[in-house]
LUMLOMAR-933012 format. One record per residue (C-alpha): residue in three letters; z negated, x, y negated. Coordinates in pm, 1 decimal, m for minus. Layout:
<recs>
+-----+----------+----------+----------+
! res !       c3 !       c1 !       c2 !
+-----+----------+----------+----------+
! ALA !        Z !        X !        Y !
...
+-----+----------+----------+----------+
</recs>
This chain:
<recs>
+-----+----------+----------+----------+
! res !       c3 !       c1 !       c2 !
+-----+----------+----------+----------+
! UNK ! m13509.9 !   7285.1 !   6429.3 !
! UNK ! m13412.2 !   7564.5 !   6661.4 !
! UNK ! m13479.2 !   7594.5 !   7044.7 !
! UNK ! m13424.1 !   7218.9 !   7115.2 !
! UNK ! m13757.6 !   7112.1 !   6962.0 !
! UNK ! m13788.5 !   6786.8 !   6773.6 !
! UNK ! m13953.0 !   6701.4 !   6455.9 !
! UNK ! m14225.3 !   6429.8 !   6482.5 !
! UNK ! m14263.3 !   6225.1 !   6162.9 !
! UNK ! m14599.4 !   6072.1 !   6109.1 !
! UNK ! m14712.5 !   5841.5 !   5828.8 !
! UNK ! m15089.3 !   5861.6 !   5904.7 !
! UNK ! m15209.0 !   5551.4 !   5708.4 !
! UNK ! m15558.6 !   5422.8 !   5700.4 !
! UNK ! m15458.7 !   5075.7 !   5854.7 !
! UNK ! m15135.8 !   5143.7 !   6036.6 !
! UNK ! m14992.4 !   5465.9 !   6174.1 !
! UNK ! m14610.0 !   5497.1 !   6183.6 !
! UNK ! m14464.9 !   5767.6 !   6410.6 !
! UNK ! m14117.2 !   5855.2 !   6541.0 !
! UNK ! m13866.3 !   6144.0 !   6528.4 !
! UNK ! m13668.6 !   6289.7 !   6244.5 !
! UNK ! m13323.4 !   6144.2 !   6190.1 !
! UNK ! m13404.3 !   5804.3 !   6346.8 !
! UNK ! m13372.0 !   5497.0 !   6140.9 !
! UNK ! m13691.6 !   5335.9 !   6244.8 !
! UNK ! m14022.8 !   5465.8 !   6386.3 !
! UNK ! m14094.2 !   5446.1 !   6760.1 !
! UNK ! m14443.8 !   5296.6 !   6705.4 !
! UNK ! m14628.3 !   5111.2 !   6435.8 !
! UNK ! m14984.5 !   5079.8 !   6560.0 !
! UNK ! m15344.2 !   5037.7 !   6429.1 !
! UNK ! m15495.4 !   5367.2 !   6333.2 !
! UNK ! m15821.6 !   5301.5 !   6500.8 !
! UNK ! m16030.8 !   5263.3 !   6819.9 !
! UNK ! m16214.4 !   4945.3 !   6914.9 !
! UNK ! m16457.4 !   4827.5 !   7176.3 !
! UNK ! m16543.3 !   4462.0 !   7289.8 !
! UNK ! m16890.2 !   4327.0 !   7216.9 !
! UNK ! m17153.3 !   4348.4 !   7486.0 !
! UNK ! m17360.9 !   4611.1 !   7650.9 !
! UNK ! m17134.9 !   4610.8 !   7955.2 !
! UNK ! m16832.7 !   4704.5 !   7761.5 !
! UNK ! m16790.2 !   5090.5 !   7742.0 !
! UNK ! m16418.3 !   5123.0 !   7720.8 !
! UNK ! m16267.5 !   5199.4 !   7384.5 !
! UNK ! m15920.3 !   5062.0 !   7320.4 !
! UNK ! m15697.3 !   5301.2 !   7121.0 !
! UNK ! m15403.5 !   5228.6 !   6887.3 !
! UNK ! m15131.4 !   5018.6 !   7077.1 !
! UNK ! m15373.0 !   4901.6 !   7326.5 !
! UNK ! m15517.3 !   4666.6 !   7067.6 !
! UNK ! m15176.6 !   4495.7 !   7037.5 !
! UNK ! m15163.5 !   4396.9 !   7404.7 !
! UNK ! m15120.5 !   4019.5 !   7459.2 !
! UNK ! m15409.5 !   4010.5 !   7709.4 !
! UNK ! m15664.0 !   4180.0 !   7474.1 !
! UNK ! m15916.4 !   3957.8 !   7293.5 !
! UNK ! m16008.3 !   4125.5 !   6965.5 !
! UNK ! m16296.8 !   3884.3 !   6891.6 !
! UNK ! m16603.5 !   4059.0 !   6757.5 !
! UNK ! m16472.3 !   4401.9 !   6836.5 !
! UNK ! m16646.4 !   4722.1 !   6694.6 !
! UNK ! m16402.3 !   4937.7 !   6505.1 !
! UNK ! m16391.7 !   5320.0 !   6459.4 !
! UNK ! m16136.1 !   5434.4 !   6199.3 !
! UNK ! m16058.8 !   5802.7 !   6125.6 !
! UNK ! m15980.5 !   5732.1 !   5777.8 !
! UNK ! m16215.3 !   5589.4 !   5518.9 !
! UNK ! m16129.0 !   5517.7 !   5152.7 !
! UNK ! m15792.2 !   5685.4 !   5211.4 !
! UNK ! m15916.0 !   6022.2 !   5348.7 !
! UNK ! m15961.3 !   6166.7 !   5695.1 !
! UNK ! m16338.6 !   6172.0 !   5769.3 !
! UNK ! m16353.7 !   6144.7 !   6147.0 !
! UNK ! m16132.3 !   6402.7 !   6331.9 !
! UNK ! m16272.1 !   6306.2 !   6676.0 !
! UNK ! m16131.2 !   5955.0 !   6640.1 !
! UNK ! m15805.2 !   6079.4 !   6489.3 !
! UNK ! m15761.8 !   6317.3 !   6782.6 !
! UNK ! m15802.0 !   6026.9 !   7026.4 !
! UNK ! m15541.0 !   5817.9 !   6843.7 !
! UNK ! m15293.3 !   6100.6 !   6801.7 !
! UNK ! m15339.3 !   6184.8 !   7178.4 !
! UNK ! m15251.9 !   5831.6 !   7278.2 !
! UNK ! m14946.5 !   5814.6 !   7053.7 !
! UNK ! m14800.3 !   6162.3 !   7109.4 !
! UNK ! m14850.7 !   6198.0 !   7484.0 !
! UNK ! m14848.9 !   5824.9 !   7574.7 !
! UNK ! m14594.5 !   5656.1 !   7351.0 !
! UNK ! m14373.9 !   5932.6 !   7231.4 !
! UNK ! m14424.0 !   6142.3 !   7549.7 !
! UNK ! m14368.2 !   6460.1 !   7339.8 !
! UNK ! m14515.5 !   6814.1 !   7392.1 !
! UNK ! m14656.8 !   6919.5 !   7059.7 !
! UNK ! m14630.7 !   7287.3 !   7153.5 !
! UNK ! m14253.6 !   7256.8 !   7140.5 !
! UNK ! m14232.5 !   7035.2 !   6834.0 !
! UNK ! m14281.5 !   7040.7 !   6456.5 !
! UNK ! m14475.0 !   6774.4 !   6257.0 !
! UNK ! m14402.2 !   6623.3 !   5926.7 !
! UNK ! m14723.8 !   6464.8 !   5814.1 !
! UNK ! m14762.2 !   6228.8 !   5526.5 !
! UNK ! m15097.5 !   6298.8 !   5352.7 !
! UNK ! m15284.8 !   6103.4 !   5086.8 !
! UNK ! m15254.9 !   6198.8 !   4725.0 !
! UNK ! m15511.4 !   6462.4 !   4601.0 !
! UNK ! m15635.9 !   6538.9 !   4943.4 !
! UNK ! m15947.3 !   6778.5 !   4906.8 !
! UNK ! m15907.2 !   7133.9 !   5041.6 !
! UNK ! m16181.4 !   7089.8 !   5303.7 !
! UNK ! m15994.5 !   6780.0 !   5449.1 !
! UNK ! m15670.9 !   6977.0 !   5440.7 !
! UNK ! m15829.6 !   7249.7 !   5647.6 !
! UNK ! m15954.8 !   6990.6 !   5895.3 !
! UNK ! m15616.9 !   6851.2 !   5932.3 !
! UNK ! m15462.1 !   7194.9 !   5984.2 !
! UNK ! m15712.1 !   7270.5 !   6255.1 !
! UNK ! m15622.5 !   6934.6 !   6428.5 !
! UNK ! m15251.5 !   7002.1 !   6401.7 !
! UNK ! m15242.3 !   7374.2 !   6511.4 !
! UNK ! m15556.1 !   7431.8 !   6713.3 !
! UNK ! m15612.1 !   7094.1 !   6882.6 !
! UNK ! m15252.8 !   7003.6 !   6952.0 !
! UNK ! m15071.4 !   7328.7 !   6903.9 !
! UNK ! m14771.2 !   7210.0 !   6700.5 !
! UNK ! m14503.1 !   7479.4 !   6630.0 !
! UNK ! m14497.4 !   7417.6 !   6256.7 !
! UNK ! m14617.3 !   7173.3 !   5995.8 !
! UNK ! m14470.6 !   7023.0 !   5680.5 !
! UNK ! m14688.9 !   6808.6 !   5452.8 !
! UNK ! m14544.8 !   6552.5 !   5209.7 !
! UNK ! m14684.3 !   6279.0 !   4993.8 !
! UNK ! m14581.0 !   5917.5 !   5015.0 !
! UNK ! m14418.4 !   5855.6 !   4665.9 !
! UNK ! m14175.7 !   6145.2 !   4703.2 !
! UNK ! m14062.1 !   6032.8 !   5045.8 !
! UNK ! m14019.6 !   5658.1 !   4927.6 !
! UNK ! m13812.7 !   5784.8 !   4634.3 !
! UNK ! m13607.8 !   5995.8 !   4872.3 !
! UNK ! m13532.4 !   5705.3 !   5101.5 !
! UNK ! m13450.2 !   5468.2 !   4819.3 !
! UNK ! m13235.6 !   5715.5 !   4632.2 !
! UNK ! m13039.6 !   5806.0 !   4945.5 !
! UNK ! m12970.3 !   5438.4 !   5021.8 !
! UNK ! m12911.6 !   5314.7 !   4665.9 !
! UNK ! m12769.2 !   5620.1 !   4477.9 !
! UNK ! m12616.2 !   5407.0 !   4194.6 !
! UNK ! m12966.0 !   5263.3 !   4103.3 !
! UNK ! m13129.0 !   5610.0 !   4087.3 !
! UNK ! m12870.0 !   5818.7 !   3909.1 !
! UNK ! m13153.4 !   5954.4 !   3677.0 !
! UNK ! m13336.4 !   6078.7 !   3993.7 !
! UNK ! m13663.7 !   5940.2 !   3877.2 !
! UNK ! m13864.2 !   5629.3 !   3973.3 !
! UNK ! m14207.5 !   5485.2 !   3968.3 !
! UNK ! m14346.3 !   5422.2 !   4316.0 !
! UNK ! m14620.3 !   5160.1 !   4340.1 !
! UNK ! m14788.9 !   5196.1 !   4676.8 !
! UNK ! m15035.3 !   4914.6 !   4764.5 !
! UNK ! m15187.7 !   5068.8 !   5077.1 !
! UNK ! m15485.6 !   5013.0 !   5304.4 !
! UNK ! m15747.5 !   5184.1 !   5085.5 !
! UNK ! m15597.8 !   5252.3 !   4749.6 !
! UNK ! m15303.8 !   5142.8 !   4514.0 !
! UNK ! m15120.5 !   5426.0 !   4340.4 !
! UNK ! m14858.5 !   5404.1 !   4061.6 !
! UNK ! m14683.6 !   5741.5 !   4086.0 !
! UNK ! m14395.2 !   5876.1 !   3878.6 !
! UNK ! m14139.3 !   6071.8 !   4080.0 !
! UNK ! m13880.1 !   6307.9 !   3935.2 !
! UNK ! m13614.7 !   6473.5 !   4150.2 !
! UNK ! m13820.0 !   6409.4 !   4462.9 !
! UNK ! m14136.1 !   6562.8 !   4318.9 !
! UNK ! m14438.4 !   6357.2 !   4237.3 !
! UNK ! m14566.0 !   6408.7 !   3882.0 !
! UNK ! m14933.5 !   6440.4 !   3968.8 !
! UNK ! m15051.7 !   6422.6 !   3604.3 !
! UNK ! m14888.0 !   6081.2 !   3579.6 !
! UNK ! m15043.9 !   5922.8 !   3896.2 !
! UNK ! m15281.9 !   5634.7 !   3831.3 !
! UNK ! m15500.1 !   5485.6 !   4101.7 !
! UNK ! m15679.8 !   5162.5 !   4178.0 !
! UNK ! m15966.5 !   5173.9 !   4429.1 !
! UNK ! m15845.6 !   4863.8 !   4587.9 !
! UNK ! m15611.0 !   4796.7 !   4884.5 !
! UNK ! m15554.8 !   4580.4 !   5190.6 !
! UNK ! m15909.2 !   4664.0 !   5341.3 !
! UNK ! m16078.3 !   4523.4 !   5028.7 !
! UNK ! m15866.4 !   4208.3 !   5038.8 !
! UNK ! m15955.7 !   4147.9 !   5404.7 !
! UNK ! m16326.5 !   4197.5 !   5333.3 !
! UNK ! m16297.7 !   3947.2 !   5046.3 !
! UNK ! m16136.6 !   3694.8 !   5268.1 !
! UNK ! m16405.8 !   3743.3 !   5530.2 !
! UNK ! m16667.6 !   3666.2 !   5267.1 !
! UNK ! m16498.8 !   3358.5 !   5139.0 !
! UNK ! m16452.2 !   3208.8 !   5493.2 !
! UNK ! m16803.8 !   3294.9 !   5598.4 !
! UNK ! m16944.7 !   3126.9 !   5281.6 !
! UNK ! m16729.7 !   2813.4 !   5310.4 !
! UNK ! m16676.2 !   2772.8 !   5687.6 !
! UNK ! m16766.1 !   3003.0 !   5977.3 !
! UNK ! m16929.2 !   3350.5 !   5996.4 !
! UNK ! m16639.5 !   3579.8 !   6049.6 !
! UNK ! m16793.1 !   3904.2 !   5900.0 !
! UNK ! m16744.3 !   4083.6 !   6231.7 !
! UNK ! m16387.2 !   3953.5 !   6292.7 !
! UNK ! m16192.2 !   4218.3 !   6092.9 !
! UNK ! m15882.2 !   4220.5 !   6316.3 !
! UNK ! m15855.8 !   3850.9 !   6321.3 !
! UNK ! m15903.4 !   3801.0 !   5946.8 !
! UNK ! m15655.8 !   4067.6 !   5890.3 !
! UNK ! m15405.2 !   3877.8 !   6098.6 !
! UNK ! m15491.5 !   3549.8 !   5907.2 !
! UNK ! m15448.7 !   3732.1 !   5569.2 !
! UNK ! m15102.2 !   3863.4 !   5670.1 !
! UNK ! m14979.2 !   3532.3 !   5800.6 !
! UNK ! m15120.2 !   3286.0 !   5539.1 !
! UNK ! m15185.2 !   3465.3 !   5203.8 !
! UNK ! m14924.6 !   3471.9 !   4924.6 !
! UNK ! m14898.4 !   3566.2 !   4560.2 !
! UNK ! m14926.2 !   3273.6 !   4316.4 !
! UNK ! m14675.2 !   3259.0 !   4032.7 !
! UNK ! m14885.5 !   3010.1 !   3832.1 !
! UNK ! m15250.2 !   3041.3 !   3912.3 !
! UNK ! m15392.6 !   2760.1 !   3689.4 !
! UNK ! m15136.8 !   2518.1 !   3832.4 !
! UNK ! m15201.0 !   2621.3 !   4190.8 !
! UNK ! m15580.9 !   2581.4 !   4143.3 !
! UNK ! m15528.9 !   2220.6 !   4024.7 !
! UNK ! m15304.3 !   2166.0 !   4329.1 !
! UNK ! m15568.1 !   2308.0 !   4563.4 !
! UNK ! m15807.5 !   2028.2 !   4453.3 !
! UNK ! m15584.8 !   1753.1 !   4575.0 !
! UNK ! m15673.4 !   1538.4 !   4886.4 !
! UNK ! m15581.5 !   1655.2 !   5231.1 !
! UNK ! m15236.4 !   1514.0 !   5264.4 !
! UNK ! m15128.7 !   1613.1 !   4902.3 !
! UNK ! m15270.5 !   1967.7 !   4911.3 !
! UNK ! m14975.0 !   2201.0 !   4966.1 !
! UNK ! m15189.2 !   2500.0 !   5048.3 !
! UNK ! m15427.9 !   2350.8 !   5314.3 !
! UNK ! m15375.6 !   2496.8 !   5655.9 !
! UNK ! m15584.3 !   2579.8 !   5968.8 !
! UNK ! m15619.1 !   2902.2 !   6159.1 !
! UNK ! m15735.7 !   2897.1 !   6519.5 !
! UNK ! m15961.9 !   3163.4 !   6662.4 !
! UNK ! m15923.7 !   3268.2 !   7018.8 !
! UNK ! m16149.5 !   3113.1 !   7284.5 !
! UNK ! m16110.6 !   3409.3 !   7529.3 !
! UNK ! m15982.3 !   3184.5 !   7812.8 !
! UNK ! m15687.6 !   2973.1 !   7704.6 !
! UNK ! m15564.2 !   3210.7 !   7437.8 !
! UNK ! m15680.5 !   3553.7 !   7329.8 !
! UNK ! m15506.9 !   3592.0 !   6992.4 !
! UNK ! m15568.3 !   3398.3 !   6678.2 !
! UNK ! m15279.0 !   3184.2 !   6541.8 !
! UNK ! m15180.6 !   2939.9 !   6259.0 !
! UNK ! m15228.7 !   2588.6 !   6382.4 !
! UNK ! m14922.2 !   2449.1 !   6207.6 !
! UNK ! m14681.2 !   2694.6 !   6051.8 !
! UNK ! m14477.5 !   2421.7 !   5885.1 !
! UNK ! m14795.0 !   2300.0 !   5720.4 !
! UNK ! m14868.5 !   2649.7 !   5606.1 !
! UNK ! m14523.3 !   2686.0 !   5441.7 !
! UNK ! m14532.2 !   2374.8 !   5237.6 !
! UNK ! m14619.9 !   2571.9 !   4926.9 !
! UNK ! m14273.1 !   2726.7 !   4943.8 !
! UNK ! m14124.6 !   2394.4 !   4826.5 !
! UNK ! m14324.6 !   2418.9 !   4492.9 !
! UNK ! m14113.7 !   2495.4 !   4183.5 !
! UNK ! m14138.2 !   2842.1 !   4048.1 !
! UNK ! m14221.7 !   2724.5 !   3701.3 !
! UNK ! m14324.6 !   2378.3 !   3572.0 !
! UNK ! m14607.4 !   2143.7 !   3551.7 !
! UNK ! m14747.0 !   1910.7 !   3825.5 !
! UNK ! m14527.5 !   1606.1 !   3876.4 !
! UNK ! m14854.4 !   1402.3 !   3911.0 !
! UNK ! m15021.8 !   1496.3 !   3576.7 !
! UNK ! m15221.9 !   1172.9 !   3575.6 !
! UNK ! m15358.2 !   1215.0 !   3925.9 !
! UNK ! m15707.6 !   1076.2 !   3948.7 !
! UNK ! m15921.7 !   1370.8 !   4031.7 !
! UNK ! m16224.2 !   1156.5 !   4087.7 !
! UNK ! m16042.8 !    973.4 !   4366.8 !
! UNK ! m15951.9 !   1303.9 !   4524.8 !
! UNK ! m16306.9 !   1423.7 !   4519.7 !
! UNK ! m16420.4 !   1114.9 !   4699.2 !
! UNK ! m16154.5 !   1154.9 !   4958.4 !
! UNK ! m16243.2 !   1516.3 !   5010.9 !
! UNK ! m16594.1 !   1428.2 !   5089.9 !
! UNK ! m16459.7 !   1269.8 !   5414.5 !
! UNK ! m16390.1 !   1604.7 !   5563.5 !
! UNK ! m16180.7 !   1619.3 !   5878.2 !
! UNK ! m16341.9 !   1714.0 !   6207.7 !
! UNK ! m16279.1 !   2079.9 !   6288.4 !
! UNK ! m16326.3 !   2251.7 !   6620.6 !
! UNK ! m16585.0 !   2531.3 !   6638.5 !
! UNK ! m16314.3 !   2789.7 !   6661.7 !
! UNK ! m16106.4 !   2675.4 !   6362.9 !
! UNK ! m16133.4 !   2739.2 !   5983.8 !
! UNK ! m15935.1 !   2590.1 !   5689.6 !
! UNK ! m15785.0 !   2782.6 !   5405.4 !
! UNK ! m15681.5 !   2639.0 !   5069.2 !
! UNK ! m15702.4 !   2828.8 !   4740.8 !
! UNK ! m15818.7 !   3141.0 !   4923.5 !
! UNK ! m15458.4 !   3190.8 !   5029.7 !
! UNK ! m15360.5 !   3299.2 !   4677.8 !
! UNK ! m15690.1 !   3400.3 !   4528.9 !
! UNK ! m15725.8 !   3689.8 !   4768.6 !
! UNK ! m15393.7 !   3869.3 !   4677.8 !
! UNK ! m15468.3 !   3786.8 !   4305.7 !
! UNK ! m15742.8 !   4055.3 !   4319.3 !
! UNK ! m15461.3 !   4311.4 !   4309.8 !
! UNK ! m15377.8 !   4190.3 !   3952.4 !
! UNK ! m15739.8 !   4111.0 !   3842.0 !
! UNK ! m15984.9 !   4338.0 !   4030.2 !
! UNK ! m16247.0 !   4251.4 !   3772.7 !
! UNK ! m16293.0 !   3926.1 !   3964.8 !
! UNK ! m16430.4 !   4134.3 !   4243.1 !
! UNK ! m16675.5 !   4312.0 !   4014.0 !
! UNK ! m16454.0 !   4622.2 !   3984.3 !
! UNK ! m16440.9 !   4785.7 !   3642.3 !
! UNK ! m16073.4 !   4872.3 !   3677.4 !
! UNK ! m15741.3 !   4776.9 !   3533.5 !
! UNK ! m15512.6 !   4545.9 !   3736.2 !
! UNK ! m15176.6 !   4647.2 !   3880.5 !
! UNK ! m14971.6 !   4558.6 !   3578.9 !
! UNK ! m15181.8 !   4775.5 !   3344.7 !
! UNK ! m15206.0 !   5053.8 !   3608.5 !
! UNK ! m14818.7 !   5070.3 !   3607.7 !
! UNK ! m14799.3 !   5073.7 !   3227.2 !
! UNK ! m15059.5 !   5361.6 !   3205.3 !
! UNK ! m14875.8 !   5568.5 !   3463.4 !
! UNK ! m14540.8 !   5526.6 !   3274.9 !
! UNK ! m14698.8 !   5599.0 !   2928.7 !
! UNK ! m14848.1 !   5926.6 !   3059.3 !
! UNK ! m14495.2 !   6066.3 !   3110.4 !
! UNK ! m14245.7 !   6206.3 !   2863.6 !
! UNK ! m14111.6 !   5934.0 !   2620.2 !
! UNK ! m13755.0 !   6010.1 !   2741.5 !
! UNK ! m13856.7 !   5912.0 !   3099.7 !
! UNK ! m14045.0 !   5595.8 !   3022.9 !
! UNK ! m13746.5 !   5357.7 !   2993.9 !
! UNK ! m13600.5 !   5478.0 !   3315.4 !
! UNK ! m13927.0 !   5451.4 !   3501.6 !
! UNK ! m13969.7 !   5095.0 !   3390.6 !
! UNK ! m13623.9 !   5016.7 !   3519.6 !
! UNK ! m13680.5 !   5194.5 !   3852.8 !
! UNK ! m14002.3 !   5064.7 !   4004.0 !
! UNK ! m14018.9 !   5079.0 !   4386.0 !
! UNK ! m14285.1 !   4879.5 !   4567.8 !
! UNK ! m14417.9 !   4993.6 !   4898.4 !
! UNK ! m14720.5 !   4947.0 !   5122.3 !
! UNK ! m14844.4 !   4662.2 !   5337.0 !
! UNK ! m15004.8 !   4456.4 !   5050.5 !
! UNK ! m14666.7 !   4428.7 !   4875.2 !
! UNK ! m14542.8 !   4214.8 !   5181.1 !
! UNK ! m14726.8 !   3905.3 !   5058.5 !
! UNK ! m14467.0 !   3628.7 !   4996.5 !
! UNK ! m14357.4 !   3615.3 !   4644.4 !
! UNK ! m14481.7 !   3967.3 !   4570.7 !
! UNK ! m14133.6 !   4101.4 !   4633.9 !
! UNK ! m13819.4 !   4004.0 !   4804.2 !
! UNK ! m13776.6 !   4343.3 !   4951.1 !
! UNK ! m13928.8 !   4478.0 !   5272.3 !
! UNK ! m14025.5 !   4845.0 !   5187.6 !
! UNK ! m14334.2 !   4900.5 !   5417.3 !
! UNK ! m14138.0 !   5166.9 !   5617.1 !
! UNK ! m14005.0 !   5342.6 !   5314.2 !
! UNK ! m14248.2 !   5631.0 !   5349.1 !
! UNK ! m14167.6 !   5690.6 !   5713.5 !
! UNK ! m13796.8 !   5644.1 !   5668.2 !
! UNK ! m13801.0 !   5898.7 !   5380.0 !
! UNK ! m13984.1 !   6140.9 !   5610.0 !
! UNK ! m13725.2 !   6081.9 !   5873.5 !
! UNK ! m13441.0 !   6182.8 !   5624.7 !
! UNK ! m13642.7 !   6499.6 !   5509.4 !
! UNK ! m13711.5 !   6608.8 !   5872.0 !
! UNK ! m13348.6 !   6595.3 !   5955.2 !
! UNK ! m13232.0 !   6798.9 !   5650.3 !
! UNK ! m13113.5 !   7156.4 !   5706.8 !
! UNK ! m13377.9 !   7290.7 !   5467.9 !
! UNK ! m13670.3 !   7138.6 !   5659.9 !
! UNK ! m13749.4 !   7450.2 !   5876.3 !
! UNK ! m13790.0 !   7662.8 !   5555.6 !
! UNK ! m14035.7 !   7413.3 !   5417.4 !
! UNK ! m14275.4 !   7433.5 !   5714.5 !
! UNK ! m14578.3 !   7646.5 !   5788.1 !
! UNK ! m14557.5 !   7791.5 !   6138.6 !
! UNK ! m14844.1 !   7823.1 !   6377.3 !
! UNK ! m14829.6 !   8198.0 !   6356.3 !
! UNK ! m14835.6 !   8191.4 !   5975.2 !
! UNK ! m15147.4 !   7969.6 !   5995.1 !
! UNK ! m15318.1 !   8203.1 !   6238.6 !
! UNK ! m15229.4 !   8501.9 !   6021.6 !
! UNK ! m15308.2 !   8363.0 !   5676.9 !
! UNK ! m15536.5 !   8067.9 !   5732.1 !
! UNK ! m15519.9 !   7720.5 !   5595.5 !
! UNK ! m15573.4 !   7772.4 !   5227.3 !
! UNK ! m15294.1 !   8024.6 !   5172.1 !
! UNK ! m15057.4 !   7822.8 !   5390.3 !
! UNK ! m15118.6 !   7512.1 !   5196.5 !
! UNK ! m14988.1 !   7673.4 !   4876.4 !
! UNK ! m14624.9 !   7619.0 !   5009.6 !
! UNK ! m14673.4 !   7244.2 !   4974.5 !
! UNK ! m14796.3 !   7263.5 !   4611.4 !
! UNK ! m14539.1 !   7130.5 !   4363.8 !
+-----+----------+----------+----------+
</recs>
């Protein structure tokens, strides 16, 4: 960009917001995209974004305000507070002397596009705006780093995000919208399901969204043999490879939740990938009698066993949550089959996984959560970026609807 201005790259996710500058390898900040307030009538201060990550902040029972619901921006007031904190506090950037590359959700309605443009140009006064979707940026990043694997310039991007899961065919950095398939299930639904399981079996944690989110990220994993693992989860305490405890903060000694014994939590890693139980003839009746002698637990502690793999399993079998939708595997097949037959073999060979819910152990060995932001960083540093943007003067002259046509594929 000319005039010494910088390009701010922002992946405005429903759960986490990733932001930094174009051309950089990694974002400067990865923070919760929300505001939160401690319980109690005396507490009036709202903590914003990175303030929730401070070591001395107790997130127990906090009330949350999120600007994004079901994948779309519905509260511009909260979003303005979060952006204000990030842009002026963390990045220390002047928007009036900067351009913005913003990652928007797929199929964003025109009314929400207009609200976003008002926030960008009228509230913050950015010089120019470029809007991109996540699949095309993920493909751009992967293709630039592994060109030999993407010679055909097409891929299928599977994005398991906070609100949705999308399977999106991408051809030459353009998302084929007609081929996109969506599941109305993401990380938020998995956290809510885990809250319900724990509240039913142990403690009432329905108001502990941030803590259960942390427990989910640290303890849940994808099972490679669900029937076998369900049998293992019935074993007695010392023989159960999934049993582990999570300690809730007490507000005095420690203010963050943590796993009681991480070595105990990782015992499942020693299980064979395939194969039957070594102890096929294990006496389940004996186990049940032993399980009746439950260990004493503190009031701020709960135990997880089969919940650890049953929660991520909902991605593959959403019908178990009462959702009349196909699982991830069928969603991928439908997305591929909607494309031209010549593309289908290549798409099956070039599947890219991204999004926070793909980070469950055994989901994938790769670490692609920042693929969207890194793709945006590459695009923002390209010589053609300026011609792709809508300037503030164009927005003021033509309005949001006409300016948005530039971002249509």
